[in-house]
Every structure is written in structure tokens, then in C-alpha cells.
Backbone bond lengths (Angstrom), bond angles and torsions (degrees), N, CA, C in turn:
res aa  C-N    CA-C-N  psi(-1)  N-CA   C-N-CA  omega(-1)  CA-C   N-CA-C  phi
1 M - - - 1.460 - - 1.511 108.84 -
2 K 1.298 117.24 130.77 1.453 120.25 -177.68 1.510 109.71 -75.39
3 N 1.320 115.68 142.17 1.455 120.60 179.00 1.515 109.50 -104.54
4 P 1.354 117.62 122.24 1.452 120.48 -177.11 1.516 113.45 -82.09
5 A 1.344 118.51 -3.12 1.456 120.45 -174.49 1.518 111.33 -65.01
6 L 1.322 115.33 148.76 1.454 120.45 176.48 1.518 109.93 -69.24
7 S 1.332 115.78 154.39 1.457 119.39 173.77 1.517 108.52 -68.92
8 R 1.324 116.22 163.89 1.454 119.72 -179.39 1.522 110.98 -60.76
9 R 1.345 117.11 -43.76 1.462 120.48 -179.68 1.528 110.51 -61.92
10 Q 1.344 116.98 -41.22 1.461 120.02 179.62 1.524 111.33 -65.31
11 F 1.345 115.71 -40.27 1.459 119.01 -178.26 1.515 110.43 -65.38
12 I 1.340 116.52 -41.61 1.455 120.42 178.52 1.519 110.31 -60.58
13 A 1.337 116.07 -42.05 1.456 120.06 -179.09 1.517 111.15 -63.74
14 L 1.351 116.94 -37.61 1.455 120.66 -178.30 1.518 112.78 -74.51
15 T 1.338 116.07 -33.90 1.462 118.53 -175.43 1.512 112.92 -90.35
16 S 1.332 117.21 -8.43 1.456 119.88 -178.21 1.516 111.08 -98.15
17 A 1.293 116.81 136.80 1.460 120.77 173.57 1.521 108.35 -75.66
18 A 1.327 116.61 177.18 1.460 120.08 178.39 1.513 108.42 -57.58
19 L 1.334 116.80 126.76 1.452 121.34 -173.13 1.518 111.29 -107.01
20 P 1.331 117.87 153.39 1.453 120.18 177.93 1.507 110.93 -67.30
21 A 1.329 115.87 156.36 1.466 121.23 -177.23 1.504 111.32 -67.92
22 A 1.315 118.15 -27.94 1.459 121.00 179.12 1.517 108.52 -148.26
23 L 1.314 117.17 161.27 1.448 121.32 179.81 1.517 108.94 -80.74
24 V 1.331 116.83 127.50 1.451 120.41 175.90 1.509 106.92 -124.16
25 V 1.307 117.23 115.04 1.450 120.99 -172.87 1.512 109.83 -118.94
26 H 1.318 115.81 133.37 1.452 121.54 175.22 1.522 107.76 -116.02
27 G 1.306 116.92 -173.10 1.450 120.45 -174.95 1.513 112.25 -62.64
28 A 1.322 115.66 147.43 1.462 121.10 177.09 1.509 108.17 -146.24
29 S 1.300 116.01 151.07 1.458 119.61 177.13 1.503 108.58 -134.76
30 S 1.321 116.99 158.13 1.462 120.70 -178.67 1.508 109.36 -143.94
31 P 1.344 117.70 140.04 1.459 119.87 177.26 1.516 112.62 -76.85
32 I 1.342 118.17 -10.38 1.459 121.43 -179.83 1.524 108.80 -80.82
33 P 1.316 120.53 127.58 1.464 121.80 -179.22 1.528 111.62 -60.31
34 A 1.320 116.10 143.79 1.466 120.88 178.84 1.520 109.36 -67.77
35 I 1.327 116.27 143.49 1.458 120.50 178.48 1.519 109.43 -97.20
36 A 1.302 116.51 155.30 1.459 120.34 178.89 1.510 109.90 -74.13
37 P 1.357 118.20 142.65 1.460 120.55 176.88 1.522 110.98 -58.07
38 V 1.324 115.48 147.92 1.459 120.97 178.58 1.522 108.74 -83.28
39 A 1.310 117.29 121.49 1.457 120.55 -179.16 1.518 110.50 -77.63
40 P 1.347 117.35 144.94 1.464 119.54 176.52 1.520 110.33 -60.43
41 P 1.326 118.09 145.47 1.458 120.34 177.49 1.523 110.92 -59.39
42 A 1.311 116.91 149.08 1.460 120.53 179.95 1.514 110.84 -66.14
43 T 1.337 114.90 152.67 1.463 120.33 -179.81 1.525 109.99 -55.88
44 G 1.327 114.84 134.02 1.448 119.80 178.79 1.516 113.39 91.88
45 K 1.336 118.19 -12.49 1.452 121.60 178.74 1.526 110.30 -84.76
46 T 1.309 116.08 160.25 1.454 121.85 176.98 1.524 110.05 -73.55
47 Y 1.316 116.69 137.01 1.459 121.54 178.28 1.529 109.12 -89.15
48 P 1.326 117.65 131.56 1.470 119.69 -179.67 1.525 111.33 -58.54
49 I 1.319 115.69 142.28 1.464 121.00 178.77 1.530 108.82 -116.13
50 G 1.324 115.17 129.71 1.454 120.09 -178.39 1.513 112.06 -128.25
51 L 1.328 114.27 -175.38 1.458 121.20 -178.83 1.520 109.57 -127.42
52 E 1.340 116.65 127.27 1.464 121.34 167.67 1.526 106.13 -73.99
53 L 1.324 116.41 119.32 1.466 120.60 -170.28 1.528 114.20 -69.67
54 Y 1.327 117.78 -9.70 1.463 119.51 171.69 1.532 109.98 -58.12
55 S 1.318 116.14 -25.49 1.465 121.77 -179.71 1.524 112.60 -61.37
56 V 1.325 116.55 -26.50 1.467 120.90 -177.78 1.533 110.26 -121.53
57 R 1.308 115.34 38.77 1.474 120.92 -173.76 1.519 113.51 -63.28
58 E 1.341 118.35 -32.73 1.466 119.47 177.92 1.525 110.37 -69.98
59 E 1.322 116.77 -37.39 1.461 120.59 175.34 1.529 110.71 -63.13
60 L 1.314 115.73 -29.04 1.464 121.49 -179.15 1.518 111.89 -95.59
61 K 1.320 117.16 24.26 1.469 122.65 178.34 1.523 111.25 56.23
62 N 1.349 115.12 53.50 1.458 121.69 178.87 1.525 112.72 59.85
63 G 1.316 116.06 31.85 1.457 120.54 174.20 1.505 115.04 86.68
64 N 1.321 117.97 -0.65 1.460 119.96 -177.40 1.523 113.07 -84.01
65 D 1.330 117.50 -7.66 1.457 120.60 178.55 1.522 108.49 -139.27
66 Q 1.325 115.30 69.85 1.459 119.28 -177.32 1.521 113.03 -72.64
67 L 1.320 116.81 -8.82 1.460 120.82 176.82 1.521 111.14 -101.88
68 H 1.321 116.31 23.71 1.463 122.54 -179.74 1.527 109.17 -61.41
69 A 1.326 116.17 113.02 1.460 121.40 -170.47 1.521 113.13 -61.20
70 A 1.328 117.73 -41.79 1.463 119.83 -177.28 1.528 111.32 -64.54
71 T 1.321 116.90 -40.29 1.469 120.31 -179.85 1.523 110.64 -68.38
72 L 1.328 117.56 -46.79 1.465 120.31 179.36 1.524 111.30 -63.22
73 T 1.317 116.64 -35.77 1.464 120.33 176.87 1.530 110.35 -63.63
74 A 1.328 116.50 -43.13 1.467 120.35 178.75 1.518 111.13 -62.76
75 V 1.322 116.42 -41.59 1.469 121.53 179.71 1.532 110.15 -62.87
76 A 1.328 116.66 -42.87 1.466 120.24 179.31 1.523 111.45 -65.24
77 K 1.328 116.69 -40.74 1.463 120.22 -179.35 1.526 112.15 -64.91
78 M 1.324 116.55 -29.00 1.470 119.93 177.12 1.524 111.56 -64.92
79 G 1.336 116.10 -28.11 1.456 120.10 -178.16 1.516 114.80 117.55
80 Y 1.330 117.26 3.97 1.457 119.57 174.37 1.520 109.07 -68.00
81 K 1.338 116.30 144.67 1.461 121.45 -178.39 1.525 113.23 -107.11
82 L 1.325 116.23 -19.49 1.458 121.59 -176.48 1.519 109.70 -133.44
83 V 1.325 115.99 159.44 1.462 120.98 168.08 1.521 107.79 -135.73
84 E 1.317 115.99 149.42 1.455 121.46 173.85 1.521 107.84 -118.78
85 F 1.327 115.96 122.73 1.458 121.33 178.47 1.523 109.23 -85.48
86 W 1.325 115.84 152.34 1.458 118.97 -177.50 1.520 110.82 -116.46
87 A 1.328 116.25 173.16 1.452 123.32 -157.82 1.526 118.37 -48.63
88 P 1.328 122.86 -36.70 1.478 118.41 -177.72 1.522 114.78 -60.73
89 Y 1.331 118.74 -7.20 1.465 120.37 179.83 1.530 111.07 -54.40
90 Y 1.332 116.40 -39.12 1.460 121.56 -171.90 1.531 111.86 -61.65
91 D 1.303 116.57 -42.70 1.462 121.11 -174.06 1.522 113.53 -85.40
92 T 1.328 117.31 -11.57 1.464 119.14 -175.29 1.526 113.66 -111.67
93 W 1.340 118.59 -17.26 1.453 119.93 -177.10 1.528 112.16 -98.42
94 T 1.325 116.00 138.52 1.454 121.77 163.65 1.531 107.07 -92.57
95 Y 1.315 116.89 168.79 1.466 119.53 176.90 1.528 110.40 -62.40
96 A 1.319 116.32 -38.45 1.469 119.95 179.80 1.526 110.97 -63.58
97 Q 1.335 116.49 -41.69 1.465 119.89 178.30 1.528 110.97 -64.83
98 A 1.333 116.51 -39.26 1.461 120.12 178.57 1.529 110.49 -62.23
99 K 1.330 116.67 -40.68 1.464 119.81 178.99 1.529 111.06 -65.82
100 E 1.324 116.38 -38.76 1.464 119.82 176.04 1.530 110.18 -65.77
101 G 1.339 115.68 -39.41 1.455 120.25 178.26 1.520 112.21 -64.26
102 R 1.311 116.30 -40.18 1.468 119.93 178.05 1.532 110.48 -62.94
103 K 1.336 116.15 -41.77 1.468 119.00 178.07 1.524 110.55 -62.66
104 L 1.341 115.95 -39.96 1.462 119.80 178.31 1.522 110.60 -60.90
105 L 1.335 116.84 -46.61 1.464 120.23 178.20 1.522 110.88 -59.29
106 D 1.326 116.50 -46.67 1.472 119.86 179.85 1.525 110.97 -58.82
107 D 1.328 116.09 -43.99 1.463 120.05 -179.16 1.525 112.11 -64.07
108 L 1.331 116.10 -31.83 1.472 121.23 -178.81 1.526 112.81 -87.23
109 G 1.323 117.26 -6.28 1.459 120.13 -177.27 1.513 112.68 77.12
110 L 1.341 116.45 23.31 1.461 121.94 177.70 1.520 109.37 -103.96
111 S 1.339 116.05 154.60 1.453 119.88 172.59 1.515 109.30 -134.11
112 C 1.312 115.60 163.31 1.464 122.92 179.00 1.519 107.98 -126.35
113 R 1.327 116.62 120.10 1.467 119.84 -179.82 1.525 112.90 -111.84
114 S 1.334 116.59 -7.99 1.466 118.93 179.09 1.518 109.89 -155.80
115 M 1.339 115.01 151.50 1.452 121.69 176.97 1.525 108.22 -138.51
116 H 1.322 115.58 143.66 1.464 120.58 179.97 1.517 110.89 -86.87
117 N 1.324 115.24 148.61 1.455 121.64 -172.85 1.514 112.20 -137.83
118 H 1.344 115.66 147.71 1.455 121.10 168.88 1.535 108.22 -80.68
119 L 1.319 115.51 163.45 1.459 120.87 -179.90 1.521 113.28 -56.08
120 D 1.310 116.92 -42.18 1.455 118.38 -172.56 1.525 113.11 -73.07
121 Y 1.339 118.21 -11.11 1.452 119.49 176.26 1.531 111.19 -66.98
122 F 1.340 116.61 -19.70 1.455 121.51 -179.73 1.530 112.46 -91.19
123 S 1.317 117.12 1.67 1.460 120.44 -178.92 1.524 110.10 -72.31
124 D 1.327 115.68 163.68 1.453 121.40 -179.84 1.527 111.51 -56.11
125 A 1.331 116.60 -37.36 1.459 120.77 -176.76 1.525 112.74 -73.19
126 K 1.318 117.51 -32.27 1.471 120.28 -171.14 1.526 114.94 -107.24
127 L 1.315 117.54 -18.59 1.462 119.40 -175.20 1.529 113.56 -58.31
128 P 1.340 120.55 -41.92 1.471 118.57 -179.24 1.526 113.57 -56.67
129 K 1.335 116.91 -41.82 1.459 119.25 178.90 1.528 110.39 -67.51
130 A 1.332 117.07 -40.07 1.467 120.02 178.90 1.519 110.53 -61.11
131 I 1.321 117.05 -43.31 1.466 121.03 178.29 1.523 110.32 -59.88
132 E 1.323 116.45 -48.92 1.458 119.66 -175.99 1.529 111.81 -64.33
133 L 1.329 117.23 -44.13 1.466 119.63 179.62 1.521 111.07 -62.88
134 N 1.329 117.11 -41.67 1.458 120.09 -179.53 1.524 111.32 -66.77
135 Q 1.324 116.90 -38.11 1.457 119.02 178.81 1.532 111.47 -69.32
136 I 1.310 116.92 -38.07 1.467 119.49 176.29 1.527 110.33 -58.45
137 M 1.329 115.62 -43.14 1.464 119.84 -177.17 1.522 113.07 -77.87
138 G 1.336 117.26 -11.24 1.458 120.75 179.55 1.511 114.26 86.74
139 A 1.338 117.21 15.83 1.457 120.89 -177.44 1.525 111.38 -74.82
140 K 1.305 114.80 153.26 1.467 122.65 176.14 1.525 110.99 -105.84
141 Y 1.342 116.66 -37.62 1.462 121.49 -173.79 1.524 112.07 -112.61
142 L 1.333 116.61 128.81 1.458 122.93 167.70 1.522 106.06 -98.73
143 V 1.308 116.62 100.65 1.456 121.83 -171.64 1.529 110.64 -92.19
144 L 1.315 116.21 130.56 1.459 120.49 174.70 1.520 107.81 -76.49
145 A 1.339 116.27 117.51 1.463 120.73 -172.87 1.519 112.70 -73.37
146 T 1.311 117.23 -36.34 1.461 121.71 178.40 1.518 107.01 -163.13
147 A 1.334 116.92 147.71 1.460 119.59 -171.25 1.510 114.73 -108.38
148 G 1.329 117.96 -27.79 1.451 119.04 -174.18 1.509 111.23 58.02
149 G 1.333 116.41 43.22 1.455 121.65 -171.42 1.509 116.40 -81.23
150 G 1.322 118.02 6.32 1.452 119.18 179.55 1.522 112.30 83.95
151 N 1.317 115.90 -164.72 1.462 119.86 -173.42 1.527 112.53 -127.17
152 T 1.334 116.45 28.21 1.463 119.72 178.62 1.516 110.30 -127.45
153 V 1.316 115.91 157.89 1.453 121.26 177.86 1.521 110.41 -60.75
154 E 1.321 117.16 -43.81 1.462 120.61 -178.01 1.523 111.90 -62.90
155 A 1.317 116.99 -38.67 1.456 119.68 179.16 1.521 110.93 -63.03
156 W 1.322 116.65 -39.75 1.459 119.69 -179.71 1.515 112.28 -77.03
157 K 1.318 117.41 -25.26 1.465 119.49 171.80 1.529 110.06 -65.60
158 Q 1.326 116.31 -34.58 1.468 120.49 175.07 1.515 111.15 -62.73
159 V 1.328 115.39 -45.04 1.470 119.34 178.16 1.528 109.81 -61.67
160 A 1.330 116.47 -42.12 1.465 120.71 179.32 1.521 111.18 -61.51
161 A 1.325 116.61 -43.48 1.466 120.31 179.21 1.521 110.98 -63.24
162 S 1.312 116.29 -37.24 1.457 120.48 -179.10 1.524 111.69 -72.18
163 L 1.327 117.36 -37.34 1.460 120.22 174.74 1.523 110.63 -64.00
164 T 1.317 116.39 -38.01 1.461 120.97 177.72 1.524 110.18 -62.84
165 A 1.324 116.55 -44.01 1.461 120.40 178.04 1.527 110.92 -63.45
166 A 1.321 116.47 -40.72 1.467 120.35 178.36 1.521 110.69 -62.30
167 A 1.332 116.31 -42.08 1.466 120.28 179.61 1.520 111.16 -59.70
168 E 1.319 116.74 -39.48 1.459 121.05 -179.59 1.524 111.13 -66.35
169 K 1.319 117.07 -37.48 1.458 120.58 -178.96 1.526 112.36 -76.26
170 L 1.329 117.49 -28.56 1.455 120.81 -179.96 1.527 112.45 -81.32
171 Q 1.319 116.68 -27.41 1.458 121.39 -173.41 1.534 114.34 -54.58
172 P 1.348 119.80 -43.44 1.468 118.93 179.18 1.525 113.80 -61.75
173 H 1.326 117.18 -18.22 1.464 121.38 -179.29 1.529 111.83 -95.76
174 G 1.326 116.86 5.98 1.457 119.72 -178.08 1.508 113.33 73.87
175 L 1.339 116.85 21.55 1.461 122.79 -177.71 1.519 110.49 -116.59
176 Y 1.339 114.73 160.65 1.461 121.77 -179.24 1.524 108.98 -133.40
177 T 1.309 115.18 158.95 1.447 118.77 173.71 1.528 109.11 -109.62
178 G 1.316 114.95 170.88 1.455 120.59 179.58 1.511 109.84 -162.51
179 F 1.311 115.62 174.63 1.461 120.71 -179.87 1.516 109.38 -130.51
180 H 1.336 115.70 133.86 1.466 122.64 178.59 1.523 108.97 -106.67
181 N 1.314 116.46 120.97 1.469 120.14 -175.80 1.527 113.15 -82.27
182 H 1.329 114.24 154.03 1.455 123.30 165.61 1.530 107.07 -118.15
183 D 1.311 117.56 -175.31 1.470 119.57 -177.40 1.520 112.91 -66.85
184 A 1.337 118.38 -33.60 1.474 120.75 -175.35 1.521 112.45 -61.31
185 E 1.318 117.70 -28.66 1.465 120.52 -176.77 1.533 113.47 -74.24
186 W 1.350 116.76 -3.35 1.464 120.16 179.10 1.529 111.95 -102.13
187 A 1.319 117.75 1.90 1.467 121.45 179.29 1.522 109.53 -93.67
188 A 1.352 116.92 149.28 1.470 121.32 177.95 1.526 109.76 -62.05
189 L 1.321 115.54 137.88 1.457 121.25 178.74 1.524 110.77 -78.14
190 A 1.298 116.06 161.52 1.470 121.20 -176.72 1.523 111.02 -56.50
191 G 1.329 115.43 127.91 1.456 121.29 177.01 1.513 114.58 67.85
192 S 1.320 117.70 20.91 1.458 120.76 -176.22 1.524 110.81 -148.43
193 T 1.312 115.34 159.67 1.467 119.89 171.61 1.522 110.54 -93.51
194 Q 1.323 117.10 -7.19 1.457 121.79 179.57 1.520 111.35 -76.97
195 R 1.317 114.60 146.38 1.460 121.53 173.70 1.529 108.41 -100.96
196 A 1.318 115.90 162.23 1.462 119.28 178.68 1.528 110.73 -56.53
197 M 1.330 117.45 -39.77 1.450 120.17 -179.34 1.521 111.97 -64.48
198 D 1.316 117.11 -36.03 1.465 120.51 176.67 1.521 110.70 -63.51
199 V 1.326 115.93 -42.43 1.465 120.66 -179.36 1.527 110.56 -65.76
200 L 1.313 116.86 -44.39 1.461 120.57 179.45 1.531 111.59 -61.96
201 A 1.318 116.35 -46.26 1.460 120.12 -177.83 1.525 111.76 -64.00
202 A 1.327 116.66 -39.19 1.463 121.25 -176.58 1.517 113.09 -76.22
203 N 1.327 116.97 -20.43 1.462 120.16 -172.65 1.524 114.31 -118.44
204 T 1.323 116.28 18.03 1.463 121.26 173.55 1.520 108.82 -128.99
205 P 1.332 117.88 152.19 1.461 120.58 178.48 1.521 111.03 -74.82
206 K 1.321 115.57 167.05 1.460 120.56 -177.68 1.528 112.52 -62.74
207 E 1.336 116.88 -18.28 1.458 119.85 178.95 1.525 112.67 -70.89
208 V 1.335 117.47 -16.72 1.462 120.74 176.62 1.527 107.80 -85.75
209 M 1.317 116.07 110.73 1.457 121.95 -176.35 1.532 111.10 -73.35
210 L 1.306 116.22 141.58 1.462 122.05 177.53 1.531 107.48 -108.20
211 Q 1.326 116.06 95.95 1.464 120.68 -178.03 1.529 108.60 -78.78
212 L 1.299 116.46 112.80 1.464 121.55 -174.82 1.521 111.33 -85.43
213 D 1.333 116.04 116.00 1.453 122.22 170.21 1.522 106.00 -89.65
214 V 1.326 115.53 104.58 1.467 120.50 -171.85 1.525 112.09 -65.65
215 G 1.320 117.62 -43.66 1.457 120.38 -175.03 1.508 113.82 -60.57
216 T 1.337 117.40 -45.22 1.462 119.32 -179.56 1.519 111.07 -70.54
217 C 1.328 116.55 -30.32 1.461 121.07 175.78 1.525 110.79 -64.06
218 V 1.327 116.14 -47.83 1.460 121.19 179.99 1.528 110.80 -65.67
219 M 1.335 116.86 -41.98 1.453 120.58 179.42 1.524 111.37 -59.29
220 A 1.337 116.33 -36.80 1.462 121.07 -178.29 1.521 112.73 -77.57
221 G 1.328 117.48 -5.45 1.452 120.80 179.47 1.513 114.20 85.80
222 A 1.342 117.25 11.83 1.461 121.55 178.15 1.533 109.70 -86.79
223 D 1.325 115.83 164.39 1.460 121.85 -177.27 1.532 109.17 -103.07
224 P 1.326 119.03 104.77 1.466 120.58 -177.46 1.519 113.42 -64.98
225 V 1.315 117.39 -32.79 1.462 120.55 -179.83 1.526 110.47 -68.26
226 A 1.315 116.84 -45.52 1.466 120.80 178.03 1.522 110.72 -61.90
227 W 1.341 117.00 -38.05 1.455 121.02 179.98 1.525 111.35 -64.30
228 I 1.317 116.45 -44.59 1.469 120.33 178.69 1.526 110.12 -60.49
229 K 1.323 116.98 -46.16 1.464 120.68 -177.68 1.527 111.89 -66.79
230 A 1.324 116.80 -28.13 1.468 120.73 179.95 1.526 112.30 -78.35
231 N 1.345 117.38 -13.29 1.462 121.41 -176.62 1.525 110.66 -131.10
232 P 1.325 116.90 62.61 1.467 120.37 -176.26 1.525 112.21 -59.74
233 G 1.334 114.07 137.33 1.450 120.51 176.12 1.510 115.69 78.70
234 R 1.339 118.11 0.69 1.464 119.95 -175.22 1.527 113.51 -113.08
235 I 1.325 116.66 -6.56 1.470 120.02 -179.33 1.526 106.91 -97.61
236 N 1.327 115.91 67.26 1.459 120.92 -170.82 1.519 113.87 -74.08
237 T 1.315 116.38 -18.46 1.457 120.62 175.69 1.523 108.98 -151.48
238 L 1.316 116.77 146.23 1.458 122.32 -179.52 1.514 110.12 -125.78
239 H 1.328 115.91 143.23 1.450 121.29 167.59 1.526 107.34 -88.30
240 L 1.312 116.05 113.30 1.461 120.82 179.52 1.527 108.55 -83.25
241 K 1.318 113.73 72.51 1.461 121.17 178.55 1.530 108.27 -98.77
242 E 1.312 115.95 133.79 1.469 120.79 -179.00 1.523 110.41 -94.17
243 W 1.318 114.96 151.93 1.461 122.46 172.05 1.522 107.40 -149.83
244 G 1.325 115.84 141.26 1.455 120.15 177.75 1.510 110.70 -144.39
245 K 1.301 116.47 149.49 1.467 120.31 -179.75 1.521 111.82 -59.59
246 A 1.314 116.47 -33.35 1.459 119.94 -176.63 1.527 112.61 -73.92
247 N 1.335 117.09 -43.03 1.469 120.25 -172.34 1.521 114.46 -124.29
248 G 1.329 117.72 6.45 1.451 120.61 178.64 1.513 111.75 55.67
249 F 1.349 117.47 -135.38 1.451 121.45 -178.98 1.527 112.91 -81.55
250 N 1.317 117.30 1.21 1.459 120.28 170.92 1.528 110.86 -77.15
251 S 1.327 116.78 -11.24 1.461 121.30 -179.90 1.524 110.88 -61.94
252 I 1.312 115.61 136.47 1.463 121.88 175.41 1.519 108.78 -80.23
253 F 1.328 117.02 147.45 1.462 119.97 178.24 1.524 110.86 -49.88
254 G 1.338 115.19 131.51 1.457 121.00 178.88 1.508 114.43 85.82
255 E 1.353 117.44 -1.44 1.458 120.81 -176.84 1.524 112.01 -121.73
256 G 1.334 116.18 20.81 1.457 121.29 178.82 1.518 111.71 -121.54
257 D 1.337 116.14 -143.82 1.458 120.65 -172.96 1.525 114.94 -106.38
258 A 1.314 118.72 -2.03 1.465 120.34 -178.63 1.527 110.39 -68.91
259 P 1.346 118.49 135.12 1.471 121.64 179.87 1.528 111.04 -82.83
260 W 1.318 116.42 76.19 1.456 120.83 -169.12 1.518 113.86 -61.99
261 K 1.307 118.84 -40.06 1.464 120.20 -178.58 1.514 110.89 -58.65
262 E 1.329 116.31 -45.51 1.456 120.79 -179.82 1.531 111.39 -70.37
263 I 1.334 116.61 -35.34 1.467 120.51 178.27 1.523 110.71 -63.50
264 F 1.319 117.37 -47.55 1.467 120.37 179.84 1.530 110.87 -62.63
265 A 1.320 116.61 -41.01 1.465 120.13 -179.57 1.521 110.93 -62.04
266 A 1.319 116.77 -43.86 1.464 120.62 -179.63 1.531 111.31 -69.13
267 A 1.334 116.25 -43.27 1.463 120.42 -178.40 1.517 111.68 -61.31
268 E 1.333 116.42 -37.95 1.457 120.85 -174.55 1.518 113.52 -89.35
269 S 1.325 117.10 -19.44 1.468 119.21 179.18 1.521 112.05 -92.69
270 V 1.331 117.69 -37.97 1.467 119.65 -177.34 1.526 114.07 -132.23
271 G 1.332 118.10 -19.55 1.459 120.53 -172.35 1.512 115.15 -72.50
272 G 1.335 117.05 -25.42 1.462 119.93 -177.40 1.512 113.63 81.77
273 V 1.333 117.35 23.93 1.464 120.15 -177.05 1.527 111.23 -61.48
274 E 1.330 115.88 138.81 1.456 122.54 177.25 1.527 111.44 -107.08
275 Y 1.328 116.30 -33.96 1.459 121.38 179.54 1.518 108.98 -162.54
276 Y 1.335 115.52 162.35 1.462 121.88 179.99 1.525 109.98 -115.30
277 L 1.338 114.84 151.96 1.459 121.19 177.84 1.525 109.57 -131.33
278 I 1.316 116.76 116.87 1.462 119.79 173.31 1.527 108.58 -73.81
279 E 1.326 115.54 134.82 1.465 120.10 172.61 1.520 108.72 -133.26
280 Q 1.315 115.88 121.00 1.453 121.82 175.82 1.521 107.92 -99.20
281 E 1.314 117.22 107.29 1.469 121.03 -176.32 1.523 111.80 -63.73
282 Q 1.321 116.70 -41.41 1.462 120.57 -176.98 1.523 109.68 -137.28
283 A 1.324 115.04 144.72 1.468 121.36 176.30 1.517 108.17 -145.95
284 P 1.328 118.29 151.74 1.466 120.01 176.21 1.527 110.89 -57.17
285 K 1.295 116.25 147.71 1.466 121.46 -178.18 1.520 110.60 -55.17
286 G 1.324 115.23 129.42 1.455 120.80 179.09 1.509 114.44 78.95
287 Q 1.337 117.22 5.61 1.468 120.39 -175.28 1.534 112.89 -120.59
288 E 1.306 117.42 21.81 1.463 119.08 -177.60 1.533 112.39 -62.13
289 L 1.314 117.35 -49.05 1.464 119.71 -177.78 1.527 112.55 -65.18
290 P 1.348 119.70 -47.16 1.468 118.76 175.99 1.525 112.64 -60.62
291 T 1.340 116.70 -32.78 1.461 119.79 -178.76 1.523 111.47 -69.38
292 V 1.334 117.75 -45.72 1.464 118.62 -179.69 1.529 110.83 -71.42
293 E 1.320 117.28 -24.63 1.469 119.40 174.23 1.525 110.12 -68.25
294 K 1.333 116.38 -40.01 1.463 119.50 177.63 1.529 110.86 -67.31
295 C 1.337 116.55 -37.79 1.466 119.94 175.96 1.520 110.54 -57.57
296 L 1.332 116.70 -45.73 1.451 120.62 -179.53 1.530 111.27 -65.26
297 A 1.322 116.69 -39.64 1.465 119.97 177.97 1.524 110.42 -61.55
298 N 1.342 117.12 -42.79 1.456 120.82 178.23 1.514 111.49 -64.15
299 Y 1.343 115.69 -39.41 1.467 120.34 178.79 1.527 110.25 -61.70
300 K 1.334 116.94 -47.53 1.457 120.57 -178.05 1.525 111.21 -64.18
301 K 1.316 116.15 -37.58 1.462 120.11 178.11 1.520 110.47 -66.41
302 M 1.327 116.46 -42.52 1.457 121.29 179.69 1.514 112.07 -65.49
303 R 1.326 116.50 -36.75 1.462 121.36 -175.37 1.514 113.20 -91.01
304 G 1.329 116.61 -5.45 1.456 119.13 177.43 1.517 112.51 76.09
């Protein structure tokens, strides 16, 4: 069955206003106490598995109600332990709603360790609210969902410099920044053999997390295992998104072309992974919840 939903990149483009060319961050303060960083699970322990809520965006009214109690309750009952909120959270939540949402997560046994952000959330005008909302929810990482960094090495060096500046401003609050890749970041930049991801990794400190979206990496023809091994300690969280030549992003986790066994081995031996997030890019209309439940079942079967 064909899915009419927009791709994640398209949805971000539609829901985002005109964004600045680079992140410029100045001082910010928050009355919410800083939370302690989440330590990676000890070797041999089970890694928490969560859901990127973009996977159930239709259930969440196209992302405008990410704190929808019935949907979050269903996700918790499936056995997910974490959720990751995506960029529209900033424009739709008040502080009071965030506090109610945090209580809901606590009551359901869910936690939130990262949230996706548009570029302008890191601006001087918006960063204080982003910090406060993330701290209320208990998040550690403010992840840049997409950068729009252009197609040159210099443009991506600008993005890298801005992420570095953001990391410095978030650090006093016990927060970190990160970058979430799409397929475009794995292509060679104009006049260069370097990819955007290579430029970002080489020009940001280890404190800038590189959130690996596996499906878009595989779709672009890049090697996710080699990437993890080339960036030890920086792949603190992965989007377990499937992709396959036969069904594209309609593929269910574990039923596509991603080399999951090797990915998990690399992530847990050298990548520094703290937790995993299943993301289903596409699902048949009206079947988002059954689809992410099947993804989780496949994950548990694969992981024993």
C-alpha cells in the first residue's frame, strides 16, 4: 500500500520558517536546574530502546500534539522505554504543558533523552526557551534535525563552527548538542571528495554528538559500520531506521538491507551508544502503531 505521507526532510522543510544560515548562540540562562548527563550503560547491559515520535506523526495530528496521551500510552504498552520528540515541540508547548508531559512520561515509565530542533531554536532569541523545555522533559541532547548547509566544504565548516558554539553555550546547563544526518550529507561536496558528514566530524569537538540515521545512510550508499568505527565515542544514539532496495523506507526494521548485527557490534564496542531509537519513515495509512509495534518485536527478536 502506498504511503502518501511526506518524507521527514520534506516535513521539516514545510514546518520550518526561514532559518538562519548558521547557528549563532549567545548567553542564556534558565531557572530550571541543570540535570546530570546520562552515563552510557555498562558493558554487557541492555541498551534502552525508544521511539522517534515522527514514526507516529499521523497519530499525533501531524506532530502538533506530541504529548497525545493515548498515543504515548500505546507506545509505552508496546514496551518502548524512551521517546524522542521532534522539532515542532518548540512552537506548540508552553512550560506548563511540558511539565504535564513530563509527568505523563514518568507515569508511563517513559523517558526522553533527546529532542530534535530547527536551526533557529539555537538563536539568541530562542535558545533560553529550548533549554528550559528540554530540561523540563529531562533531555540531554538538543539535536539539530537538519542544517541546510549548502553544498560546499566552507558552508559545512560554518555549520560545524556554529554547532561548536552551541555546545559551549549548552554545557553549563548540563546539555549537549548533536547532528542528525539525512541522505544528502553522505554525498561528495562540490569540488571535493569530502562529504558534509566528514566536514562536521573533523571540525567539531567530541562533545558534539553525531546521531546516526542508519536508513538514510544506507540509502545513500554509505557504510554505517565504517562511519561508526571512524568516530569512536561520538555515535551516542542511533536512529534504527530501515531501508531496502525492494521497499525503500516502507521496509520494516530488520527486513531491509541494513547490516544490523555489524552496526550494533560497532556501536557498542567503539561508538559510545547510550540508547537506540526506532524510526519508521513510512507506514501504510492508519497503520503507524501496528508498524512500530512490529519494528519493536523484530528488534527484540534480533537482540535476544
